[in-house]
C-alpha positions in Angstrom: -37.7 83.9 18.0 -40.2 83.0 15.3 -42.5 85.8 16.5 -39.6 88.2 16.3 -38.7 87.0 12.8 -42.2 87.4 11.6 -42.3 90.9 13.1 -39.0 91.8 11.6 -40.1 90.6 8.1 -43.4 92.4 8.4 -41.6 95.6 9.4 -39.2 95.3 6.5 -42.1 94.7 4.1 -43.9 97.9 5.4 -40.7 99.9 5.2 -40.1 98.7 1.6 -43.7 99.4 0.7 -43.6 103.0 2.1 -40.3 103.6 0.2 -41.9 102.4 -3.1 -44.9 104.6 -2.4 -42.6 107.6 -1.8 -40.7 107.0 -5.0 -44.0 106.7 -6.9 -45.3 110.0 -5.4 -42.0 111.7 -6.3 -42.3 110.5 -9.9 -45.8 111.8 -10.1 -44.9 115.1 -8.6 -41.9 115.4 -11.0 -44.2 114.6 -13.9 -46.2 117.7 -13.1 -43.1 119.8 -13.5 -41.2 118.4 -16.4 -41.7 120.4 -19.7 -41.5 119.1 -23.2 -42.3 120.2 -26.7 -43.9 117.8 -29.2 -42.6 118.6 -32.7 -44.5 117.4 -35.8 -43.7 118.2 -39.4 -46.6 117.5 -41.7 -47.5 117.8 -45.4 -51.0 117.3 -46.6 -51.9 114.2 -44.5 -54.9 115.7 -42.7 -56.6 112.4 -41.7 -53.5 110.8 -40.3 -52.4 114.0 -38.5 -55.8 114.2 -36.8 -55.3 110.6 -35.5 -51.9 111.6 -34.4 -53.2 114.6 -32.4 -56.0 112.5 -30.9 -53.3 110.2 -29.3 -51.5 113.1 -27.6 -52.9 112.7 -24.0 -49.9 113.3 -21.7 -50.7 113.3 -17.9 -49.5 116.9 -17.6 -51.0 120.2 -18.7 -47.9 122.3 -19.2 -46.5 121.1 -22.6 -45.9 122.7 -26.0 -47.1 121.5 -29.3 -45.2 122.7 -32.4 -46.6 121.8 -35.9 -44.8 122.9 -39.0 -47.0 122.8 -42.1 -44.4 121.9 -44.7 -45.7 123.3 -48.0 -49.4 123.1 -47.3 -51.1 124.8 -44.4 -53.3 123.2 -41.8 -57.0 123.0 -42.2 -59.2 124.9 -39.7 -60.2 121.6 -38.1 -56.6 120.7 -37.4 -55.8 124.1 -36.0 -58.8 123.9 -33.7 -57.8 120.4 -32.6 -54.2 121.5 -31.8 -55.4 124.5 -29.9 -57.7 122.3 -27.8 -54.9 120.1 -26.7 -52.7 122.7 -25.0 -52.5 126.4 -24.4 -48.9 126.3 -25.7 -49.5 125.7 -29.4 -47.0 127.0 -32.0 -48.2 126.9 -35.6 -45.4 127.3 -38.2 -45.8 127.3 -42.0 -43.5 127.1 -45.0 -44.9 128.0 -48.4 -42.5 125.7 -50.1 -41.8 122.1 -49.1 -38.5 122.0 -47.2 -36.3 119.0 -46.8 -37.0 117.0 -43.6 -33.9 118.2 -41.9 -34.5 121.9 -42.7 -38.1 121.7 -41.6 -37.1 120.1 -38.2 -34.3 122.7 -37.7 -36.8 125.5 -38.4 -39.3 124.1 -35.9 -36.6 123.5 -33.3 -36.1 127.2 -33.1 -39.5 127.5 -31.4 -38.8 124.8 -28.7 -39.4 126.0 -25.2 -39.4 122.6 -23.3 -36.7 120.7 -21.5 -37.3 117.8 -24.0 -38.2 117.7 -27.7 -40.5 114.9 -28.8 -40.1 114.2 -32.5 -43.2 112.5 -33.7 -44.2 111.7 -37.3 -47.6 112.9 -38.5 -48.6 109.4 -39.5 -47.8 107.9 -36.1 -49.8 107.9 -32.9 -49.0 107.2 -29.3 -50.3 104.0 -27.8 -52.0 103.6 -24.4 -49.6 103.2 -21.5 -46.9 105.2 -23.3 -46.8 108.2 -20.9 -46.7 106.1 -17.8 -43.5 104.4 -19.1 -42.0 107.6 -20.3 -42.4 109.9 -17.2 -39.7 108.4 -14.9 -37.3 108.0 -17.8 -37.3 111.7 -18.5 -35.8 112.3 -15.1 -32.9 109.9 -15.5 -29.9 112.1 -15.9 -27.9 109.6 -17.9 -30.5 109.7 -20.7 -30.0 112.4 -23.3 -31.8 110.7 -26.2 -34.6 108.2 -25.8 -36.7 106.3 -28.3 -38.6 103.1 -28.9 -40.0 101.1 -31.8 -43.0 101.8 -34.1 -45.5 99.0 -34.7 -48.2 98.4 -37.3 -51.3 100.6 -36.9 -54.7 99.1 -36.9 -56.9 99.4 -40.0 -54.1 99.4 -42.6 -54.4 97.9 -46.0 -52.9 94.6 -46.9 -49.9 96.3 -48.6 -49.3 98.7 -45.7 -49.5 95.9 -43.1 -47.2 93.7 -45.2 -44.7 96.6 -45.4 -44.7 97.2 -41.7 -44.1 93.5 -41.0 -41.3 93.3 -43.7 -39.5 96.3 -42.1 -39.5 94.4 -38.7 -37.5 91.6 -40.3 -33.7 91.5 -39.9 -33.6 89.8 -43.3 -34.9 93.0 -44.8 -33.7 95.9 -42.6 -30.7 94.2 -40.9 -29.6 95.8 -37.7 -32.2 98.5 -37.9 -35.1 96.0 -37.5 -35.5 97.0 -33.8 -36.8 100.4 -35.0 -39.9 98.5 -36.1 -40.1 95.7 -33.5 -39.7 95.6 -29.8 -36.2 94.2 -28.9 -35.6 93.1 -25.4 -37.7 93.9 -22.3 -35.9 96.8 -20.5 -34.2 100.1 -21.1 -30.9 99.6 -23.0 -28.1 101.6 -24.5 -28.7 102.4 -28.2 -27.3 103.9 -31.3 -28.9 105.3 -34.5 -29.6 101.7 -35.7 -32.3 101.3 -33.0 -33.8 104.8 -32.9 -36.2 106.4 -35.3 -37.3 110.0 -35.6 -40.9 108.8 -35.8 -40.7 108.4 -32.0 -37.7 110.2 -30.6 -37.1 112.2 -27.4 -34.0 114.5 -27.1 -33.0 116.6 -24.1 -32.8 120.2 -25.3 -29.6 120.9 -23.2 -27.9 117.9 -24.9 -28.1 119.4 -28.4 -25.0 121.6 -28.2 -25.9 123.1 -31.6 -26.2 119.7 -33.2 -28.8 120.0 -36.1 -30.3 117.8 -38.8 -28.5 117.9 -42.1 -30.5 120.1 -44.5 -29.4 118.5 -47.7 -30.5 114.9 -47.0 -33.8 113.7 -48.3 -33.6 110.5 -46.2 -31.5 109.3 -43.3 -31.3 112.8 -41.8 -32.1 111.5 -38.3 -29.2 109.0 -38.6 -26.7 111.8 -39.1 -28.3 113.7 -36.3 -28.1 110.8 -33.9 -24.6 109.8 -34.9 -23.4 113.4 -34.1 -25.0 113.3 -30.7 -23.4 109.9 -30.0 -20.1 111.2 -31.1 -20.5 114.1 -28.6 -20.8 111.6 -25.8 -24.5 111.9 -25.2 -26.5 109.0 -23.7 -28.7 107.3 -26.3 -31.2 104.8 -25.0 -34.0 102.6 -26.3 -37.0 101.2 -24.5 -38.9 98.4 -26.2 -42.2 99.3 -24.5 -42.1 102.9 -25.6 -44.1 102.2 -28.8 -46.1 104.2 -31.3 -48.3 102.8 -34.0 -47.2 103.8 -37.5 -49.2 104.0 -40.7 -47.3 102.8 -43.8 -47.7 103.8 -47.4 -50.7 102.3 -49.1 -49.6 102.4 -52.7 -46.8 100.4 -54.2 -45.6 103.3 -56.4 -45.0 105.3 -53.2 -42.3 102.9 -52.2 -39.7 103.4 -54.9 -38.3 106.8 -54.1 -38.1 106.5 -50.3 -36.4 103.1 -50.5 -34.0 104.3 -53.2 -33.1 107.4 -51.2 -32.6 105.4 -48.0 -29.8 103.5 -49.7 -28.4 106.6 -51.5 -28.2 108.7 -48.4 -26.9 105.8 -46.2 -24.0 105.6 -48.7 -23.5 109.4 -48.5 -23.6 109.2 -44.7 -20.8 106.6 -44.6 -18.6 109.1 -46.4 -18.8 111.3 -43.3 -17.2 108.5 -41.2 -19.0 109.5 -38.0 -18.8 105.9 -36.8 -17.2 102.6 -37.5 -18.9 99.3 -38.3 -21.0 100.3 -41.3 -19.8 97.4 -43.5 -23.1 95.6 -43.2 -24.9 98.3 -45.2 -22.9 97.2 -48.3 -24.9 93.9 -48.3 -27.9 95.2 -50.3 -25.5 96.4 -53.0 -23.9 93.0 -53.2 -27.4 91.5 -53.4 -28.1 93.7 -56.5 -24.8 92.6 -58.1 -25.6 89.0 -57.6 -28.5 89.4 -60.1 -25.8 89.8 -62.8 -25.2 86.0 -62.6 -28.3 85.6 -64.7 -26.1 86.8 -67.6 -22.9 85.2 -66.5 -24.1 81.8 -65.3 -27.8 81.2 -65.1 -27.3 77.9 -63.2 -25.6 79.7 -60.3 -28.2 82.5 -60.4 -31.2 80.1 -60.1 -29.4 78.2 -57.3 -29.0 81.5 -55.4 -32.7 82.3 -56.1 -33.9 79.0 -54.6 -31.7 79.4 -51.6 -32.8 83.0 -51.0 -36.5 82.1 -51.4 -36.2 79.1 -49.1 -35.2 81.5 -46.3 -37.5 84.5 -47.1 -40.7 82.5 -47.7 -40.2 80.8 -44.3 -39.6 84.1 -42.6 -42.5 85.7 -44.3 -44.9 83.0 -43.3 -43.9 83.4 -39.7 -44.5 87.2 -39.9 -47.9 86.7 -41.5 -48.9 84.2 -38.9 -48.0 86.5 -36.0 -50.9 88.8 -37.1 -53.2 86.0 -38.1 -53.0 87.1 -41.8 -51.4 84.1 -43.4 -52.5 85.2 -46.9 -50.1 88.2 -46.6 -47.0 86.0 -46.9 -46.6 86.3 -50.7 -46.6 90.1 -50.4 -44.2 90.1 -47.5 -41.9 87.7 -49.5 -41.9 90.1 -52.5 -41.3 93.2 -50.3 -38.3 91.5 -48.7 -36.7 91.3 -52.2 -38.0 94.7 -53.3 -36.8 96.7 -50.3 -33.3 95.2 -50.3 -32.9 95.5 -54.1 -34.0 99.2 -54.3 -31.9 100.1 -51.2 -28.9 98.5 -52.9 -29.6 100.3 -56.2 -29.7 103.6 -54.3 -26.5 102.8 -52.4 -24.7 101.9 -55.7 -26.0 105.0 -57.4 -24.4 107.3 -54.8 -21.1 105.4 -55.1 -21.2 105.8 -58.9 -22.1 109.4 -58.7 -19.2 110.0 -56.3 -16.7 108.3 -58.7 -17.9 110.4 -61.6 -17.6 113.6 -59.6 
């Protein structure tokens, strides 16, 4: 009986092993057939774009690369690099700088693949990415797929501090998982988890859904909310990561952060989804600063309470990358991002009332 049991267990193990091998072979074979189009919109960031292109090493040969030079043409070196990656290179150019949504919509007209991969020109794919991706592209329940971005190596102290700050829920709220791996496995998602810096969309799932062309920021949020409303399957995989370079000068942070709040407020007017109340919090944070004129005692009490939390969080973030000296910058950026976002949010509301 023991001999029979061992024989049975061994036979089951062999059968299971063969089945796993067959599935692996099927995935690899499918990977040779699936087609996709990598879509990159760029504007004068030659060095970063070259790093981005260097990272495009899919395990298939039949893929399309679309680069739209938005207001400034590609250098000969970049064109040569793109042409060396794939025989299906589409080079588009706009003489004037288009809004992000309009640029992507224009580039999408040239898509030939079953999937579109939206990739920012200042991001690059990390090792192991394609191995995780390939079987997911064949999952019929997935129409939209994305993952987080992570800090790129070699960034300045400010850039790294910004990347770490954006990964904090005390700064970006529910959208922190765009910048930090959340969970361990594939999971359902919405626009709060997905970012256009690293986004896959099944071409057949578009159903004429396009990016809004009058948004300067948050255009991908509108795009994803429309797909979600149409019943498409949005998913997030925490290991599907790209490295993302962040702005290196403080003055470059004002407009993007302000517009992020401004266009989030404008998006909420569309009422594409419920549960947006949390995005009011930064505007309340701004209004709390008025206590310095109403009751300074209450104001400084709130400041101490806020700093007590943020300083502790910032220390933890700095220690994770072994750069403890960054925590003062991370602490300040927590305040700055939330404050400027709130200013932008309130500015749109005020503009709406006046009009």
